[in-house]
C-alpha positions as CSV (number, residue, x, y, z in Angstrom):
1,M,0.0,0.0,0.0
2,A,1.5,3.3,-1.0
3,Y,1.6,6.0,1.6
4,A,0.8,9.6,0.7
5,S,3.4,12.3,1.4
6,R,2.9,14.9,4.2
7,R,2.2,17.6,1.6
8,Q,-0.5,15.4,-0.1
9,R,-2.1,14.6,3.2
10,A,-2.1,18.3,4.3
11,A,-3.6,19.3,0.9
12,E,-6.4,16.6,1.4
13,L,-7.1,17.8,5.0
14,T,-7.1,21.5,4.2
15,P,-10.6,22.7,3.5
16,V,-11.0,24.5,0.2
17,D,-13.5,27.3,-0.1
18,E,-14.8,26.9,-3.6
19,T,-17.1,29.9,-3.1
20,A,-14.3,32.3,-2.5
21,E,-13.8,34.7,-5.3
22,R,-10.4,34.7,-7.0
23,T,-8.4,37.9,-7.0
24,S,-6.8,39.6,-10.0
25,A,-3.4,38.7,-8.6
26,V,-4.2,35.0,-8.6
27,V,-5.6,35.1,-12.1
28,Q,-2.6,37.1,-13.3
29,A,-0.3,34.6,-11.8
30,E,-2.0,31.7,-13.7
31,I,-1.6,33.7,-16.9
32,E,2.1,34.3,-16.2
33,A,2.5,30.6,-15.4
34,L,1.0,29.6,-18.8
35,G,3.4,32.0,-20.5
36,A,6.4,30.7,-18.5
37,E,5.4,27.1,-19.4
38,E,5.3,27.9,-23.1
39,A,8.6,29.8,-22.9
40,E,10.2,26.8,-21.2
41,A,9.0,24.4,-23.9
42,D,10.3,26.7,-26.7
43,A,13.7,27.0,-25.0
44,L,14.0,23.3,-24.6
45,L,13.2,22.6,-28.3
46,S,15.6,25.3,-29.4
47,R,18.4,23.8,-27.2
48,L,17.7,20.3,-28.6
49,E,17.7,21.5,-32.2
50,G,21.0,23.3,-31.6
51,E,22.5,20.1,-30.2
52,R,21.3,18.0,-33.2
53,P,24.4,18.5,-35.4
54,D,26.8,17.5,-32.7
55,V,24.8,14.3,-31.9
56,L,24.8,13.3,-35.6
57,L,28.6,13.9,-35.9
58,S,29.3,11.8,-32.9
59,G,28.2,8.6,-34.8
60,D,26.5,7.3,-31.8
61,D,23.2,5.8,-33.0
62,A,21.9,5.2,-29.5
63,A,22.6,8.8,-28.5
64,A,20.9,9.9,-31.7
65,D,17.8,7.8,-30.9
66,R,17.6,9.2,-27.5
67,H,18.0,12.7,-28.9
68,D,15.3,12.0,-31.5
69,A,13.0,10.9,-28.7
70,A,13.7,14.0,-26.7
71,L,13.0,16.2,-29.8
72,G,9.7,14.3,-30.3
73,R,8.7,14.8,-26.8
74,A,9.5,18.5,-26.9
75,R,7.6,19.0,-30.2
76,R,4.6,17.1,-28.8
77,T,4.7,19.3,-25.7
78,I,4.5,22.4,-27.8
79,E,1.8,20.9,-30.1
80,R,-0.2,20.0,-27.0
81,Q,0.2,23.5,-25.6
82,N,-1.0,24.9,-28.9
83,V,-4.2,22.9,-28.6
84,L,-4.9,23.3,-24.9
85,H,-3.6,26.8,-24.1
86,P,-5.6,29.1,-26.4
87,P,-8.9,28.3,-24.6
88,K,-7.2,28.7,-21.2
89,W,-5.7,32.0,-22.4
90,D,-9.2,33.3,-23.5
91,A,-10.9,32.1,-20.3
92,L,-8.2,33.6,-18.0
93,E,-8.1,36.9,-19.8
94,A,-11.9,37.2,-19.6
95,E,-11.8,36.3,-16.0
96,L,-9.1,38.8,-15.3
97,R,-11.1,41.6,-16.9
98,A,-14.2,40.7,-14.8
99,V,-12.2,40.4,-11.6
100,Q,-10.5,43.8,-12.2
101,K,-13.8,45.4,-12.8
102,R,-15.2,43.8,-9.6
103,E,-12.2,44.9,-7.6
104,A,-12.4,48.5,-9.0
105,A,-16.1,48.6,-8.0
106,A,-15.2,47.3,-4.5
107,A,-12.4,49.8,-4.1
108,K,-14.7,52.6,-5.1
109,A,-17.4,51.4,-2.7
110,A,-14.8,51.3,0.1
111,D,-13.7,54.9,-0.7
112,Q,-17.3,56.1,-0.7
113,A,-17.9,54.3,2.6
114,S,-14.8,55.9,4.1
115,A,-15.8,59.4,2.9
116,A,-19.3,58.9,4.1
117,A,-18.0,57.9,7.5
118,M,-15.8,61.0,7.7
119,V,-18.7,63.2,6.7
120,Q,-21.0,61.6,9.3
121,A,-18.3,62.1,12.0
122,I,-18.2,65.9,11.2
123,V,-22.0,66.0,11.2
124,D,-22.2,64.3,14.6
125,R,-19.6,66.7,16.1
126,V,-21.5,69.7,14.8
127,Q,-24.9,68.4,16.0
128,G,-23.3,67.6,19.3
129,G,-22.5,71.3,19.8
130,E,-18.8,71.3,19.2
131,Y,-19.1,73.8,16.4
132,D,-21.2,76.1,18.5
133,R,-18.8,76.1,21.4
134,H,-15.7,76.8,19.3
135,A,-17.4,79.3,17.0
136,A,-18.7,81.3,20.0
137,A,-15.3,81.4,21.6
138,I,-13.6,82.6,18.3
139,V,-16.3,85.2,17.5
140,T,-16.1,86.5,21.1
141,L,-12.3,86.8,20.7
142,L,-12.5,88.5,17.3
143,N,-15.1,91.0,18.5
144,D,-13.0,91.9,21.5
145,W,-10.0,92.2,19.2
146,A,-11.8,94.6,16.9
147,I,-13.0,96.7,19.9
148,A,-9.5,96.9,21.4
149,Q,-8.1,97.7,17.9
150,G,-10.3,100.7,17.5
151,I,-9.6,102.0,21.1
152,A,-5.9,101.5,20.7
153,V,-5.8,103.5,17.4
154,K,-7.7,106.4,19.0
155,A,-5.4,106.3,22.0
156,G,-2.2,106.1,19.9
157,V,-0.9,102.9,21.5
158,P,0.1,99.7,19.8
159,T,-2.8,97.7,18.6
160,P,-3.3,93.9,19.1
161,D,-2.2,93.5,15.5
162,D,1.0,95.4,16.3
163,C,1.7,93.3,19.4
164,L,0.8,89.9,18.1
165,R,0.9,89.6,14.3
166,Y,4.2,91.1,13.3
167,R,7.2,93.1,14.3
168,V,9.6,95.0,12.0
169,H,13.1,96.1,13.1
170,T,14.6,99.4,12.2
171,L,17.3,99.4,9.5
172,E,20.9,99.8,10.7
173,R,23.5,101.6,8.6
174,I,26.8,99.6,8.4
175,A,28.9,102.2,6.5
176,P,28.7,106.0,5.8
177,A,27.1,107.3,2.7
178,V,29.3,108.1,-0.3
179,C,29.0,110.8,-3.0
180,V,29.0,109.5,-6.6
181,P,29.5,111.8,-9.5
182,Y,27.2,111.8,-12.5
183,T,26.5,114.0,-15.5
184,A,23.2,115.6,-16.5
185,Y,21.7,118.5,-18.3
186,V,21.4,121.8,-16.4
187,D,18.0,123.4,-16.2
188,E,17.3,127.1,-15.8
189,D,17.6,126.8,-12.0
190,G,20.9,125.1,-12.1
191,Q,19.4,121.7,-11.2
192,P,20.1,118.4,-13.0
193,T,17.5,117.3,-15.5
194,L,17.0,114.6,-18.2
195,N,15.4,117.0,-20.6
196,E,17.9,117.9,-23.4
197,H,16.0,121.0,-24.7
198,P,14.9,124.0,-22.7
199,Y,11.4,125.5,-22.9
200,H,10.5,128.7,-24.8
201,R,10.2,131.9,-22.8
202,D,6.5,131.3,-22.4
203,G,7.3,128.0,-20.6
204,M,4.7,126.1,-22.6
205,M,6.6,124.6,-25.5
206,V,10.0,122.9,-25.8
207,D,12.5,124.9,-27.8
208,R,14.3,122.1,-29.8
209,S,16.5,124.7,-31.5
210,R,18.6,125.0,-28.3
211,V,20.4,122.4,-26.3
212,R,21.1,122.6,-22.6
213,E,24.6,122.4,-21.2
214,R,25.8,119.3,-19.4
215,A,27.5,119.4,-16.0
216,T,28.8,117.1,-13.3
217,F,26.6,116.6,-10.2
218,Y,27.1,114.5,-7.1
219,R,24.5,112.4,-5.3
220,E,24.7,110.6,-2.0
221,V,24.5,106.8,-2.3
222,E,23.3,104.9,0.7
223,P,25.5,101.8,1.5
224,E,24.2,98.4,2.1
225,R,22.0,98.0,5.1
226,R,21.4,95.2,7.5
227,V,17.8,94.4,7.0
228,P,16.4,92.2,9.8
229,A,13.8,89.7,8.7
230,V,10.2,90.6,9.2
231,F,8.7,87.7,11.1
232,T,5.2,86.7,12.1
233,R,4.7,85.9,15.8
234,L,1.1,84.9,15.4
235,P,-1.1,84.0,12.4
236,S,-3.3,86.9,11.4
237,I,-6.4,85.1,12.6
238,H,-8.3,88.4,12.7
239,A,-8.0,88.5,8.9
240,L,-8.0,84.8,8.0
241,V,-10.7,83.2,10.2
242,N,-13.8,82.5,8.1
243,L,-16.4,80.5,9.9
244,P,-18.5,78.3,7.6
245,S,-22.2,79.0,7.4
246,I,-23.4,75.6,8.2
247,A,-26.7,76.4,9.9
248,F,-29.9,77.8,8.3
249,D,-30.6,79.8,11.4
250,R,-27.8,82.3,12.2
251,P,-26.9,82.0,15.9
252,A,-27.2,85.1,18.0
253,Y,-23.5,85.1,18.9
254,L,-22.5,85.6,15.2
255,N,-24.2,89.0,15.4
256,A,-21.8,91.6,16.8
257,S,-24.6,93.9,18.1
258,A,-26.4,91.0,19.8
259,L,-23.1,89.9,21.3
260,R,-22.6,93.3,22.8
261,E,-26.1,93.4,24.2
262,R,-25.6,90.0,25.8
263,K,-22.3,91.1,27.3
264,A,-23.9,94.3,28.6
265,A,-26.8,92.3,30.1
266,E,-24.4,89.9,31.8
267,S,-22.3,92.7,33.3
């Protein structure tokens, strides 16, 4: 009695789920296996045909017979593949297209489910009052900010924007200014000008029959300066905050006048 190997017994004992859908990776692997099988058969036949002249020149009829048998088997393998493989190719390629279509639909459904879950999470947070709490705090801060801004401007003191949003350092000169000569036309007042021709005595029209004299002038050129970087200490939330209008009814705290009235009543 022949005993089955461990691998055979394990395969027999392992339950097979015949209802499980095959993935595109599995189908693609079978297509590639068919291609590899045909390539291997072609390579074997090419090698045997290349060895044929040496076998014939050896004069060994037994070796030639063995070689003929090997050639026959190789040719039969290819002929069998030519008969059996085309239907397999067609079936596997059709299955691959169907599986890929099914997987794409499943991936799309998963993306839609994930997006819907994210949307529902936001809706739950808003309906739970989280939006109202944070929006009220931000609007209260911005209204107080605006009031303090106006009072600070009138009083001539730094505003919240000046204190929180940015700070600019003064420029520092690192070398004295120098005088650089240049030439230009001289106008009637002895000042440099770019106009080549003077005006008529009436001062209305240019007298192109005359040309002004040129002279050397000097101008003061500022040296390079050390320019400290302008940096932001706090984002400009007063300018950038834009609360979304998610409710049909505008809450009272989004109205500045209502907010002031409520604060006055509380005080």
